[in-house]
N, CA and C atoms as an extended XYZ file, in Angstrom:
267
Properties=species:S:1:pos:R:3:atomname:S:1:resname:S:1:resid:I:1 pbc="F F F"
N        89.997       54.384       82.673 N   UNK     1
C        91.115       53.571       82.252 CA  UNK     1
C        91.886       53.174       83.505 C   UNK     1
N        92.374       51.969       83.517 N   UNK     2
C        93.077       51.467       84.704 CA  UNK     2
C        94.523       51.126       84.367 C   UNK     2
N        95.408       51.573       85.197 N   UNK     3
C        96.822       51.240       85.100 CA  UNK     3
C        97.148       50.379       86.310 C   UNK     3
N        97.522       49.136       86.062 N   UNK     4
C        97.840       48.207       87.141 CA  UNK     4
C        99.293       48.412       87.556 C   UNK     4
N        99.501       48.726       88.818 N   UNK     5
C       100.840       48.967       89.354 CA  UNK     5
C       101.140       47.966       90.450 C   UNK     5
N       102.407       47.670       90.633 N   UNK     6
C       102.810       46.763       91.703 CA  UNK     6
C       104.147       47.217       92.271 C   UNK     6
N       104.669       46.492       93.189 N   UNK     7
C       105.982       46.732       93.803 CA  UNK     7
C       106.115       48.108       94.441 C   UNK     7
N       105.031       48.618       95.019 N   UNK     8
C       105.123       49.880       95.733 CA  UNK     8
C       104.872       51.118       94.902 C   UNK     8
N       104.604       50.985       93.612 N   UNK     9
C       104.292       52.159       92.788 CA  UNK     9
C       102.911       52.682       93.162 C   UNK     9
N       102.696       53.966       92.902 N   UNK    10
C       101.426       54.597       93.259 CA  UNK    10
C       100.889       55.394       92.077 C   UNK    10
N        99.571       55.426       91.959 N   UNK    11
C        98.923       56.256       90.949 CA  UNK    11
C        99.139       57.721       91.294 C   UNK    11
N        99.352       58.551       90.270 N   UNK    12
C        99.485       59.990       90.470 CA  UNK    12
C        98.687       60.716       89.391 C   UNK    12
N        98.198       61.887       89.724 N   UNK    13
C        97.541       62.739       88.743 CA  UNK    13
C        98.613       63.533       88.000 C   UNK    13
N        98.204       64.180       86.923 N   UNK    14
C        99.131       65.029       86.176 CA  UNK    14
C        99.671       66.136       87.083 C   UNK    14
N        98.800       66.741       87.876 N   UNK    15
C        99.237       67.814       88.783 CA  UNK    15
C       100.241       67.300       89.811 C   UNK    15
N        99.997       66.105       90.350 N   UNK    16
C       100.950       65.522       91.309 CA  UNK    16
C       102.279       65.231       90.618 C   UNK    16
N       102.206       64.741       89.386 N   UNK    17
C       103.417       64.450       88.620 CA  UNK    17
C       104.240       65.724       88.408 C   UNK    17
N       103.546       66.824       88.145 N   UNK    18
C       104.225       68.097       87.894 CA  UNK    18
C       104.929       68.641       89.130 C   UNK    18
N       104.526       68.195       90.316 N   UNK    19
C       105.116       68.714       91.550 CA  UNK    19
C       106.077       67.733       92.231 C   UNK    19
N       106.405       66.646       91.579 N   UNK    20
C       107.357       65.695       92.167 CA  UNK    20
C       108.760       66.287       92.164 C   UNK    20
N       109.548       65.972       93.167 N   UNK    21
C       110.935       66.450       93.169 CA  UNK    21
C       111.745       65.759       92.073 C   UNK    21
N       112.777       66.444       91.621 N   UNK    22
C       113.657       65.903       90.585 CA  UNK    22
C       114.966       65.486       91.252 C   UNK    22
N       115.406       64.238       91.022 N   UNK    23
C       116.645       63.793       91.664 CA  UNK    23
C       117.869       64.501       91.083 C   UNK    23
N       118.951       64.475       91.826 N   UNK    24
C       120.213       65.037       91.349 CA  UNK    24
C       120.768       64.175       90.231 C   UNK    24
N       121.518       64.787       89.341 N   UNK    25
C       122.197       64.048       88.270 CA  UNK    25
C       123.251       63.143       88.887 C   UNK    25
N       123.468       62.006       88.252 N   UNK    26
C       124.458       61.046       88.761 CA  UNK    26
C       125.834       61.236       88.129 C   UNK    26
N       125.990       62.254       87.344 N   UNK    27
C       127.258       62.530       86.685 CA  UNK    27
C       127.046       63.553       85.586 C   UNK    27
N       128.138       63.963       84.944 N   UNK    28
C       128.055       65.019       83.934 CA  UNK    28
C       127.269       64.601       82.695 C   UNK    28
N       127.129       63.319       82.444 N   UNK    29
C       126.406       62.840       81.258 CA  UNK    29
C       125.000       62.351       81.588 C   UNK    29
N       124.563       62.613       82.775 N   UNK    30
C       123.247       62.147       83.200 CA  UNK    30
C       122.298       63.340       83.268 C   UNK    30
N       121.565       63.546       82.183 N   UNK    31
C       120.587       64.639       82.155 CA  UNK    31
C       119.352       64.216       82.945 C   UNK    31
N       118.886       65.097       83.784 N   UNK    32
C       117.717       64.812       84.603 CA  UNK    32
C       116.638       65.824       84.253 C   UNK    32
N       115.420       65.322       84.039 N   UNK    33
C       114.290       66.220       83.830 CA  UNK    33
C       113.078       65.612       84.512 C   UNK    33
N       112.115       66.432       84.846 N   UNK    34
C       110.916       65.922       85.504 CA  UNK    34
C       110.153       64.952       84.593 C   UNK    34
N       109.522       63.951       85.199 N   UNK    35
C       108.720       62.998       84.424 CA  UNK    35
C       107.625       63.713       83.636 C   UNK    35
N       107.095       64.793       84.199 N   UNK    36
C       106.008       65.509       83.523 CA  UNK    36
C       106.483       66.072       82.178 C   UNK    36
N       107.762       66.400       82.051 N   UNK    37
C       108.281       66.870       80.766 CA  UNK    37
C       108.185       65.768       79.713 C   UNK    37
N       108.494       64.537       80.101 N   UNK    38
C       108.381       63.410       79.165 CA  UNK    38
C       106.925       63.204       78.746 C   UNK    38
N       106.014       63.314       79.692 N   UNK    39
C       104.589       63.172       79.378 CA  UNK    39
C       104.173       64.245       78.379 C   UNK    39
N       104.571       65.482       78.620 N   UNK    40
C       104.219       66.579       77.720 CA  UNK    40
C       104.783       66.358       76.315 C   UNK    40
N       106.004       65.894       76.221 N   UNK    41
C       106.621       65.620       74.911 CA  UNK    41
C       105.818       64.575       74.152 C   UNK    41
N       105.487       63.479       74.813 N   UNK    42
C       104.742       62.392       74.162 CA  UNK    42
C       103.350       62.853       73.746 C   UNK    42
N       102.623       63.528       74.641 N   UNK    43
C       101.272       63.981       74.317 CA  UNK    43
C       101.282       65.008       73.189 C   UNK    43
N       102.267       65.900       73.193 N   UNK    44
C       102.386       66.879       72.105 CA  UNK    44
C       102.639       66.191       70.770 C   UNK    44
N       103.474       65.161       70.764 N   UNK    45
C       103.752       64.428       69.523 CA  UNK    45
C       102.505       63.720       69.009 C   UNK    45
N       101.759       63.091       69.910 N   UNK    46
C       100.514       62.446       69.492 CA  UNK    46
C        99.574       63.472       68.862 C   UNK    46
N        99.434       64.608       69.501 N   UNK    47
C        98.529       65.633       68.989 CA  UNK    47
C        99.021       66.213       67.665 C   UNK    47
N       100.335       66.262       67.458 N   UNK    48
C       100.876       66.811       66.221 CA  UNK    48
C       100.555       65.940       65.001 C   UNK    48
N       100.272       64.656       65.229 N   UNK    49
C        99.889       63.785       64.111 CA  UNK    49
C        98.373       63.643       64.002 C   UNK    49
N        97.665       64.414       64.807 N   UNK    50
C        96.208       64.408       64.738 CA  UNK    50
C        95.533       63.421       65.660 C   UNK    50
N        96.300       62.765       66.509 N   UNK    51
C        95.701       61.824       67.459 CA  UNK    51
C        95.011       62.609       68.574 C   UNK    51
N        93.895       62.105       69.018 N   UNK    52
C        93.163       62.727       70.124 CA  UNK    52
C        93.390       61.900       71.383 C   UNK    52
N        93.877       62.541       72.420 N   UNK    53
C        94.116       61.862       73.693 CA  UNK    53
C        92.786       61.788       74.430 C   UNK    53
N        92.291       60.571       74.628 N   UNK    54
C        91.019       60.353       75.314 CA  UNK    54
C        91.184       60.285       76.829 C   UNK    54
N        92.262       59.661       77.277 N   UNK    55
C        92.460       59.463       78.707 CA  UNK    55
C        93.915       59.104       78.960 C   UNK    55
N        94.377       59.359       80.171 N   UNK    56
C        95.717       58.956       80.582 CA  UNK    56
C        95.667       58.396       81.996 C   UNK    56
N        96.633       57.585       82.321 N   UNK    57
C        96.808       57.071       83.682 CA  UNK    57
C        98.307       57.032       83.951 C   UNK    57
N        98.712       57.535       85.097 N   UNK    58
C       100.135       57.632       85.418 CA  UNK    58
C       100.426       57.025       86.783 C   UNK    58
N       101.633       56.505       86.913 N   UNK    59
C       102.075       55.947       88.175 CA  UNK    59
C       103.558       56.187       88.361 C   UNK    59
N       103.984       56.238       89.609 N   UNK    60
C       105.392       56.487       89.928 CA  UNK    60
C       105.831       55.530       91.027 C   UNK    60
N       107.018       54.997       90.855 N   UNK    61
C       107.674       54.209       91.891 CA  UNK    61
C       108.749       55.079       92.510 C   UNK    61
N       108.691       55.269       93.811 N   UNK    62
C       109.684       56.092       94.507 CA  UNK    62
C       110.622       55.213       95.313 C   UNK    62
N       111.847       55.687       95.431 N   UNK    63
C       112.856       55.029       96.270 CA  UNK    63
C       113.521       56.094       97.125 C   UNK    63
N       113.598       55.846       98.389 N   UNK    64
C       114.212       56.794       99.327 CA  UNK    64
C       113.589       58.183       99.216 C   UNK    64
N       112.269       58.226       98.983 N   UNK    65
C       111.557       59.489       98.925 CA  UNK    65
C       111.667       60.252       97.619 C   UNK    65
N       112.371       59.688       96.644 N   UNK    66
C       112.530       60.358       95.348 CA  UNK    66
C       111.897       59.509       94.250 C   UNK    66
N       111.229       60.143       93.280 N   UNK    67
C       110.658       59.380       92.176 CA  UNK    67
C       111.773       58.674       91.405 C   UNK    67
N       111.590       57.382       91.149 N   UNK    68
C       112.636       56.603       90.481 CA  UNK    68
C       112.185       56.079       89.116 C   UNK    68
N       110.919       55.709       88.994 N   UNK    69
C       110.412       55.162       87.733 CA  UNK    69
C       109.009       55.691       87.469 C   UNK    69
N       108.750       55.939       86.193 N   UNK    70
C       107.443       56.442       85.774 CA  UNK    70
C       106.770       55.397       84.896 C   UNK    70
N       105.466       55.247       85.080 N   UNK    71
C       104.664       54.343       84.259 CA  UNK    71
C       103.480       55.144       83.725 C   UNK    71
N       103.176       54.998       82.444 N   UNK    72
C       102.060       55.750       81.884 CA  UNK    72
C       101.300       54.949       80.859 C   UNK    72
N       100.035       55.286       80.742 N   UNK    73
C        99.136       54.643       79.793 CA  UNK    73
C        98.329       55.749       79.130 C   UNK    73
N        98.211       55.689       77.783 N   UNK    74
C        97.487       56.706       77.033 CA  UNK    74
C        96.459       56.015       76.149 C   UNK    74
N        95.226       56.490       76.220 N   UNK    75
C        94.149       56.016       75.349 CA  UNK    75
C        93.999       57.041       74.230 C   UNK    75
N        94.231       56.622       72.982 N   UNK    76
C        94.236       57.519       71.833 CA  UNK    76
C        93.134       57.193       70.850 C   UNK    76
N        92.724       58.193       70.113 N   UNK    77
C        91.902       58.004       68.928 CA  UNK    77
C        92.724       58.564       67.781 C   UNK    77
N        93.028       57.696       66.818 N   UNK    78
C        93.864       58.087       65.689 CA  UNK    78
C        93.004       58.577       64.532 C   UNK    78
N        93.540       59.527       63.755 N   UNK    79
C        92.761       60.016       62.621 CA  UNK    79
C        92.523       58.894       61.612 C   UNK    79
N        91.332       58.877       61.047 N   UNK    80
C        90.960       57.908       60.010 CA  UNK    80
C        90.954       56.456       60.485 C   UNK    80
N        90.865       56.246       61.791 N   UNK    81
C        90.774       54.902       62.339 CA  UNK    81
C        89.523       54.846       63.201 C   UNK    81
N        88.654       53.908       62.885 N   UNK    82
C        87.400       53.794       63.631 CA  UNK    82
C        87.681       53.368       65.072 C   UNK    82
N        86.873       53.873       65.979 N   UNK    83
C        86.973       53.475       67.380 CA  UNK    83
C        86.615       51.997       67.503 C   UNK    83
N        87.255       51.292       68.421 N   UNK    84
C        86.921       49.864       68.581 CA  UNK    84
C        85.496       49.685       69.062 C   UNK    84
N        84.909       48.614       68.609 N   UNK    85
C        83.566       48.288       69.074 CA  UNK    85
C        83.657       47.125       70.034 C   UNK    85
N        82.693       47.058       70.926 N   UNK    86
C        82.690       45.954       71.883 CA  UNK    86
C        81.537       45.022       71.535 C   UNK    86
N        81.758       43.775       71.793 N   UNK    87
C        80.703       42.780       71.588 CA  UNK    87
C        80.535       42.001       72.864 C   UNK    87
N        79.343       41.574       73.099 N   UNK    88
C        79.116       40.754       74.295 CA  UNK    88
C        79.158       39.291       73.910 C   UNK    88
N        79.720       38.503       74.762 N   UNK    89
C        79.869       37.077       74.466 CA  UNK    89
C        78.696       36.304       75.030 C   UNK    89
């Protein structure tokens, strides 16, 4: 699976994502958590409805040496939904 990134973002593995530094909060109402926590929440929710995660692709845009934006792509197989078929033209 391919995730197209631009503007200086870079592909990262799950392990690399888990080891990225977490920026400081910008105020008392700004909760900060690692991007990998968001990935885990989403993947757990997919699995809780019976979806099978086939593949993932992740990317991060950093600014001033700190991760600033996360991009992710998930390939799923949903229960009771046939896998797509390909045809040649």
